[in-house]
BALO-605018 format. One line per 2 residues: for each residue x, y, z of C-alpha. Coordinates in steps of 0.5 Angstrom, whole numbers, plus 500, padded with zeros to 3 digits. Each point is the difference from the previous one (the first is absolute). Last residue first. Layout:
N
X,Y,Z; ...
***
This chain:
292
495,443,501; 502,506,504
495,501,506; 495,506,500
498,505,506; 496,506,498
498,506,505; 495,505,500
499,506,505; 495,505,502
503,505,505; 496,502,506
500,507,503; 498,503,506
501,507,502; 504,503,505
499,508,502; 506,504,498
498,503,493; 493,502,503
494,495,499; 493,500,497
501,495,496; 498,503,493
503,507,503; 507,497,501
500,496,494; 499,507,496
505,503,504; 505,494,498
499,501,493; 501,507,500
506,499,504; 502,495,495
499,505,494; 506,504,502
499,507,498; 504,501,493
507,501,499; 502,492,500
494,499,495; 503,495,495
505,497,505; 495,500,505
495,496,496; 505,495,498
502,499,508; 492,500,501
499,494,495; 506,496,503
497,500,506; 504,502,507
497,506,500; 493,497,502
503,496,506; 503,506,503
494,503,499; 497,494,504
505,502,506; 496,507,500
494,497,499; 501,497,507
501,492,500; 496,494,502
503,494,496; 497,494,497
503,495,496; 498,493,500
504,495,496; 498,494,504
493,500,497; 493,498,501
501,502,508; 499,508,497
493,498,499; 498,501,492
496,504,496; 502,508,502
507,497,502; 501,497,493
505,494,500; 502,497,494
504,493,500; 503,497,494
502,493,501; 504,496,494
502,493,502; 503,499,493
505,505,496; 503,499,493
494,498,495; 495,503,505
503,507,498; 500,504,507
494,505,500; 498,506,498
493,503,498; 498,502,508
507,504,500; 497,503,506
496,504,496; 502,507,502
508,497,500; 499,498,492
497,506,499; 506,504,503
505,495,496; 497,501,493
502,506,501; 504,505,503
497,504,505; 500,508,499
493,500,497; 497,498,506
503,504,505; 495,506,501
501,507,500; 501,501,493
500,508,498; 494,503,496
495,496,504; 494,498,496
497,496,505; 500,493,498
505,500,494; 505,505,503
499,497,507; 503,494,497
498,493,504; 504,494,503
503,502,506; 497,507,502
493,498,498; 501,493,503
502,503,506; 494,505,500
495,494,499; 503,497,506
499,506,504; 493,500,498
498,493,501; 502,500,507
499,493,503; 507,497,500
505,506,498; 503,495,495
507,500,498; 502,499,492
503,493,499; 505,496,504
504,495,496; 502,493,499
505,495,496; 502,493,502
504,496,495; 502,493,504
505,495,498; 497,493,498
505,499,494; 505,505,502
499,507,498; 505,504,495
496,498,493; 493,500,503
501,507,503; 502,502,493
494,498,497; 496,503,505
503,507,499; 500,500,492
492,498,500; 499,505,506
504,506,497; 500,504,507
497,506,503; 495,496,504
505,495,503; 503,506,504
497,500,507; 503,494,502
504,495,496; 502,493,502
504,495,497; 502,493,504
505,495,500; 504,502,494
505,496,496; 496,498,494
504,504,495; 506,503,503
500,507,504; 507,503,498
497,504,494; 495,504,504
493,499,499; 496,502,494
493,502,500; 500,502,507
505,506,498; 507,500,503
504,504,504; 503,496,506
499,499,507; 504,495,505
498,496,506; 503,494,504
507,502,498; 502,505,506
498,507,501; 493,501,496
497,501,507; 504,507,500
496,503,495; 504,504,495
499,494,495; 492,501,501
501,508,498; 504,498,494
495,495,498; 494,505,501
504,506,496; 502,495,494
493,499,499; 499,494,496
499,495,506; 503,494,502
501,497,507; 504,493,501
499,496,506; 505,494,503
498,495,505; 493,501,500
495,501,506; 502,506,504
503,503,494; 494,501,497
498,506,504; 506,503,497
497,499,493; 493,502,502
503,507,503; 505,501,494
498,508,499; 498,498,493
500,492,499; 497,500,493
502,493,500; 502,496,507
504,494,498; 500,494,505
506,495,501; 501,494,505
493,499,503; 499,493,496
494,497,498; 497,494,502
493,502,499; 495,503,505
506,504,502; 499,506,495
493,500,502; 502,501,507
505,505,499; 495,504,496
495,500,506; 505,501,505
502,506,496; 493,502,501
500,499,507; 506,505,501
496,506,497; 501,504,494
503,507,500; 496,506,499
504,506,496; 502,507,502
507,498,503; 502,496,494
498,505,495; 503,505,504
507,497,500; 499,499,492
499,507,499; 500,500,492
505,505,497; 504,495,497
494,497,496; 499,493,501
494,500,503; 497,504,495
502,495,494; 496,494,503
***
């Protein structure tokens, strides 16, 4: 995803603003992997970003490789003191083409968190099948747009800013929504939870897809459950980590920051100020598969 690879992208801010994944989900992942006689020697985390999944995998695997197309992100990971030693390394590489040192059928697990909607899916799946051992695990997952449960107005405002165009909807002279500033088709794959994408059955088996919607399912439905109580001030930090915001800011840097108008509209809909915690719940989806 090109925006995150730009040198002026704030990788450290991205890491602190984004939610992480619960320990129970990693237990679900490892349970799936160990249901077959799989090794836990090598894991590859693609689209590794700031590395929080790759570092977590060191608790379960002898060796972990993290890859990302962003030199900025990889540089930050390599500066992390946890990379000292030989258990984990980070390399600049696209998910669709592994580093040359990774040999065919040499990887026990491949993970991709919050990144697979940006990929060339047929090429990615083929590459995963090439380097995974027989029976090895492919797992990818992401959280979707956060929901203000029970407040349809706040959710409508969110959808406008995340996907819409104020020029088209309101006739604004200058765009204040972020929709036009996202790369496609990745943003639409994200919006639809990659519903039409699945590992090909000729390459993978035991495919599991689990989609959690907080307005339809109880939270006990999934171990990939992410709920946060945050102030709108903290929520603002989350919004400013979006690639759409980053691209909007590059074009409108001299204008009033539209994220402040976004937060003000949310505060009015939620009847809170920016210091009052509000509950948000993230829909989530994960896919697990085994290489044939």
